[in-house]
C-alpha positions in Angstrom: 2.1 -19.2 7.6 1.1 -16.5 5.1 3.5 -14.9 2.7 3.2 -11.6 0.9 2.6 -13.6 -2.3 -0.9 -14.6 -1.0 -1.7 -10.9 -0.5 -0.3 -9.7 -3.8 -2.2 -12.4 -5.7 -5.4 -10.5 -5.1 -3.8 -7.5 -6.7 -2.5 -9.4 -9.6 -6.1 -10.3 -10.6 -7.0 -6.6 -10.8 -7.5 -5.0 -14.2 -5.7 -1.8 -15.3 -2.7 -1.6 -13.1 -1.1 1.9 -13.0 2.5 2.5 -14.0 4.6 5.2 -12.3 8.0 6.4 -13.4 10.8 6.8 -10.8 10.3 9.9 -8.8 6.5 10.1 -9.4 4.4 10.9 -6.4 1.8 8.2 -5.9 0.1 10.1 -3.1 1.1 12.8 -0.7 0.7 13.1 3.1 -2.5 14.9 4.0 -4.4 14.0 0.8 -7.7 12.2 1.0 -7.3 8.5 0.1 -9.6 6.1 -1.6 -7.3 3.3 -2.8 -4.8 0.9 -1.4 -2.0 -0.4 -3.6 -0.1 -3.6 -4.3 3.3 -3.4 -5.9 3.4 -5.7 -8.9 7.0 -4.7 -9.6 9.4 -1.9 -8.6 10.1 -0.1 -5.4 8.2 2.7 -3.5 9.7 5.0 -0.9 7.5 5.9 2.1 8.2 9.4 3.5 7.1 11.1 6.7 7.8 14.8 7.0 9.7 14.6 3.7 12.1 12.0 5.0 12.3 8.4 3.6 11.4 6.1 6.5 11.0 2.9 4.5 11.4 1.4 1.0 8.9 -1.3 0.0 9.1 -3.5 -3.0 7.3 -6.0 -5.2 4.8 -8.0 -3.2 4.2 -5.3 -0.6 0.9 -3.4 -0.1 0.4 0.1 1.1 -2.2 2.8 1.5 -4.4 0.5 3.6 -5.4 3.2 6.0 -7.6 4.8 3.4 -9.9 1.8 3.4 -10.1 1.3 7.2 -11.2 4.7 8.4 -8.2 7.0 8.0 -9.5 9.9 5.9 -6.2 11.5 4.9 -2.9 9.9 4.0 -0.5 9.8 6.9 2.6 9.5 4.7 3.8 10.3 1.1 4.5 7.4 -1.3 6.9 8.1 -4.2 8.0 5.6 -6.9 11.7 4.9 -6.2 12.0 3.0 -9.4 9.7 2.6 -12.4 6.9 0.5 -10.9 3.6 -1.1 -11.7 0.9 -0.9 -9.0 -2.5 -2.6 -8.8 -5.1 -1.0 -6.6 -8.3 -1.7 -4.7 -11.0 0.7 -3.8 -13.3 0.1 -0.8 -15.7 -2.1 -2.8 -12.8 -4.3 -4.1 -11.2 -4.5 -0.7 -14.4 -5.6 1.0 -15.0 -8.2 -1.7 -11.4 -9.5 -1.3 -11.9 -9.7 2.5 -15.1 -11.6 2.1 -13.8 -14.0 -0.5 -10.4 -14.5 1.1 -10.3 -14.0 4.8 -6.6 -14.7 5.0 -6.1 -11.7 2.8 -7.7 -9.6 5.6 -5.3 -11.0 8.1 -2.2 -10.4 6.0 -3.3 -6.8 5.2 -3.9 -6.1 8.9 -0.5 -7.5 9.7 1.2 -5.4 7.1 -0.7 -2.3 8.2 0.1 -2.7 11.9 3.8 -3.4 11.2 4.1 -0.3 9.0 2.2 1.8 11.5 4.6 0.7 14.2 7.6 1.5 12.1 6.3 4.9 11.1 5.4 5.7 14.7 9.1 5.4 15.6 10.0 8.0 13.0 7.3 10.5 14.1 8.1 10.4 17.8 
């Protein structure tokens, strides 16, 4: 069984993580997206229609849709606490998937679970 640690390990190897202070917008709903993020530490709120629908924390990944065909962000991500995020662009994502197939499975699982939870808030 995979744990989020196996997914975040890929992100921990990335250079130049970004730091966001509490309240900072990481990305906004409707913006074009080119990166997915892994939370190295801290918490991030996920908002749909300006309403917090989920809070994610260290070890979680988000923004995956940008790398699997969704052109614009479907939700807003705001740093709930000070946080440090590593990121992957499409090239890094494809490399991680090729080198670590279990990473792809864990990312797909995370993406589908989040999509299912967000769908309940949109309907």
